[in-house]
C-alpha positions as CSV (number, residue, x, y, z in Angstrom):
1,M,93.1,95.3,67.1
2,G,96.1,96.4,65.1
3,S,97.7,98.9,67.5
4,A,101.3,98.1,68.6
5,R,101.9,96.9,72.1
6,P,103.6,99.3,74.4
7,Q,107.4,99.0,74.5
8,S,108.4,96.9,77.6
9,L,109.8,99.1,80.4
10,K,111.0,96.2,82.6
11,P,114.6,96.9,83.7
12,D,117.5,94.8,82.2
13,P,118.3,92.1,84.7
14,A,122.0,92.6,84.2
15,S,121.7,96.3,84.9
16,V,119.8,95.5,88.1
17,R,122.5,93.1,89.3
18,N,125.2,95.6,88.7
19,Q,123.7,98.3,90.8
20,G,124.8,96.7,94.0
21,E,124.8,98.9,97.1
22,E,123.3,101.8,95.2
23,T,120.2,99.8,94.5
24,L,119.9,98.8,98.1
25,D,120.2,102.4,99.1
26,A,117.4,103.3,96.7
27,R,115.1,100.9,98.4
28,D,115.2,103.2,101.5
29,E,114.4,106.3,99.4
30,S,110.8,107.7,99.2
31,D,108.9,107.5,95.9
32,E,109.2,111.3,95.7
33,T,113.0,111.3,96.0
34,L,113.3,108.6,93.4
35,M,111.0,110.5,91.0
36,L,113.0,113.7,91.5
37,R,116.2,111.7,90.7
38,F,114.5,110.4,87.6
39,C,113.4,113.9,86.6
40,D,117.1,114.9,86.9
41,G,118.2,112.1,84.6
42,D,118.8,109.1,86.8
43,S,117.2,106.2,84.8
44,R,117.9,103.7,87.6
45,A,115.6,105.7,89.9
46,F,112.8,105.0,87.4
47,E,113.7,101.3,87.4
48,Q,113.3,101.2,91.2
49,L,109.9,102.9,90.9
50,F,108.8,100.4,88.3
51,Q,109.8,97.5,90.5
52,R,108.1,99.0,93.5
53,H,104.8,99.8,91.9
54,A,104.2,97.9,88.7
55,G,102.6,94.9,90.4
56,A,100.2,97.0,92.4
57,I,99.2,99.1,89.3
58,Q,98.6,96.0,87.3
59,G,96.4,94.6,90.1
60,Y,94.5,97.8,90.1
61,L,94.0,97.7,86.4
62,V,92.8,94.1,86.5
63,H,89.8,95.3,88.6
64,L,89.0,98.1,86.1
65,V,89.6,96.4,82.7
66,G,90.3,92.7,83.3
67,A,93.6,90.8,83.2
68,T,93.7,90.4,79.4
69,V,94.9,94.0,78.8
70,A,96.0,95.0,82.3
71,A,99.7,94.2,81.6
72,D,99.7,96.4,78.5
73,L,98.0,99.3,80.3
74,T,100.5,99.0,83.1
75,Q,103.3,99.4,80.6
76,A,101.5,102.3,79.0
77,S,101.0,103.9,82.4
78,F,104.7,103.8,83.2
79,L,105.5,105.0,79.7
80,S,103.3,108.0,80.5
81,V,105.4,108.6,83.6
82,V,108.5,108.7,81.4
83,R,106.9,111.1,79.0
84,A,105.4,113.4,81.7
85,R,108.5,113.6,83.9
86,G,109.2,117.1,82.7
87,R,105.8,118.2,83.9
88,F,105.9,116.5,87.3
89,D,105.2,118.8,90.1
90,R,108.3,118.5,92.3
91,S,106.2,119.2,95.4
92,A,103.5,116.5,94.6
93,R,103.3,113.0,96.0
94,F,104.2,110.3,93.5
95,K,101.7,107.5,94.3
96,P,98.5,109.5,93.8
97,W,100.0,110.9,90.6
98,L,100.8,107.4,89.3
99,Y,97.3,106.1,90.1
100,A,95.8,109.1,88.3
101,I,97.8,108.1,85.2
102,A,96.7,104.5,85.4
103,T,93.0,105.5,85.9
104,N,93.2,107.7,82.8
105,A,94.8,104.8,80.9
106,A,91.9,102.6,81.9
107,R,89.3,105.2,80.9
108,D,91.0,105.8,77.5
109,F,90.9,102.0,76.9
110,R,87.2,101.7,77.7
111,R,86.5,104.6,75.3
112,R,88.4,102.9,72.5
113,R,87.3,99.3,72.8
114,R,84.5,98.0,70.5
115,P,81.3,96.6,72.0
116,D,82.0,93.1,70.8
117,E,85.2,93.2,72.9
118,L,83.3,93.7,76.1
119,T,82.9,90.9,78.6
120,S,81.2,91.1,82.1
121,F,84.4,89.6,83.5
122,G,87.9,89.6,82.2
123,D,90.4,86.8,82.8
124,L,90.9,85.9,86.4
125,P,94.4,86.7,87.9
126,D,96.6,83.7,88.6
127,V,95.8,82.0,91.9
128,P,97.8,79.3,93.8
129,V,97.1,75.7,92.8
130,R,94.4,74.2,95.1
131,P,92.0,71.3,95.0
132,R,89.8,71.5,91.9
133,Q,86.5,71.9,93.8
134,E,87.9,74.6,96.0
135,T,89.5,76.4,93.1
136,Q,86.3,76.4,91.1
137,A,84.4,77.8,94.1
138,D,87.0,80.6,94.5
139,E,86.8,81.4,90.9
140,R,83.1,81.7,90.9
141,M,83.3,84.0,94.0
142,Q,85.9,86.2,92.3
143,A,83.8,86.3,89.2
144,R,80.8,87.4,91.1
145,V,82.7,90.1,93.0
146,H,84.3,91.4,89.9
147,S,81.0,91.4,88.0
148,A,79.3,93.3,90.9
149,I,82.1,95.9,90.9
150,Q,81.7,96.4,87.1
151,Q,78.0,97.3,87.8
152,L,78.9,100.3,89.9
153,P,79.0,103.8,88.5
154,E,82.5,104.7,87.3
155,N,83.3,107.1,90.2
156,Q,82.2,104.6,92.8
157,K,84.1,101.8,91.2
158,V,87.4,103.6,91.0
159,A,87.1,104.8,94.6
160,I,86.4,101.3,95.9
161,V,89.1,99.6,93.9
162,M,91.7,102.1,95.1
163,H,90.6,101.9,98.7
164,R,89.7,98.3,99.1
165,F,92.1,96.5,96.8
166,Q,95.1,99.0,96.5
167,D,94.9,100.2,100.2
168,L,95.1,103.9,99.3
169,S,93.9,106.3,101.9
170,F,90.9,108.6,101.1
171,A,93.3,111.5,101.0
172,E,95.5,109.8,98.4
173,I,92.5,108.9,96.3
174,A,91.2,112.4,96.4
175,E,94.6,113.7,95.3
176,A,94.7,111.1,92.4
177,L,91.2,112.0,91.2
178,G,91.4,115.7,91.8
179,V,88.4,115.9,94.1
180,S,87.9,116.6,97.8
181,E,88.4,113.9,100.4
182,S,84.8,114.2,101.5
183,A,83.6,113.6,97.9
184,V,85.7,110.4,97.8
185,K,84.2,109.2,101.1
186,V,80.7,109.8,99.8
187,R,81.5,107.8,96.6
188,A,83.0,105.0,98.6
189,H,80.1,104.9,101.0
190,R,77.6,104.7,98.3
191,G,79.6,102.2,96.3
192,Y,80.1,99.8,99.3
193,K,76.4,100.0,100.1
194,R,75.5,99.1,96.5
195,L,78.1,96.3,96.5
196,R,76.5,94.8,99.7
197,E,73.2,94.8,97.9
198,L,74.6,93.2,94.8
199,L,76.5,90.5,96.7
200,R,73.9,89.7,99.4
201,S,72.8,86.6,97.5
202,L,76.4,85.4,97.2
203,W,77.1,85.7,100.9
204,E,73.8,84.0,101.8
205,S,74.6,81.1,99.6
206,Q,77.9,80.3,101.3
């Protein structure tokens, strides 16, 4: 693929060190306050939002598209935050809005990719070093779980990954996806039921 990688949005370490007490104060501010500060021109507020959420967004994207491209899509998602700051609803909650952006980035990627680039399971995220036999067993289990999640319908998969792996409430998921909370609960219920069916053989073999 010849497309350029998204420009890195990671903050300059020297800049972070020089923020001192102001950075410490920012840690106590809500996401919404930081986003409003960024909308008003404070780039350091964006750096704090990036540090606060980039890891979770990348973990979310790993479940949707695999680890190989999750880092790039995380960068692309935060670049979209930068570009869309002028359209940010100042009364909205930041976290559901950010997850909506990341979800759209994953969907756009899946529409663009070629069939020969598809795999049933992307690269596994890094795990602590453990004895080889235990590590292999964990990797097999992670692969089975990830593969089962990929077999779910798109709306069920997104609901479960947000709820189970990212710890978003049903209300936050509903806001991110632009649907009712009851619709999210139905999707999650059906998705969890299907997951249990897909993984039954895995649990019985342990």
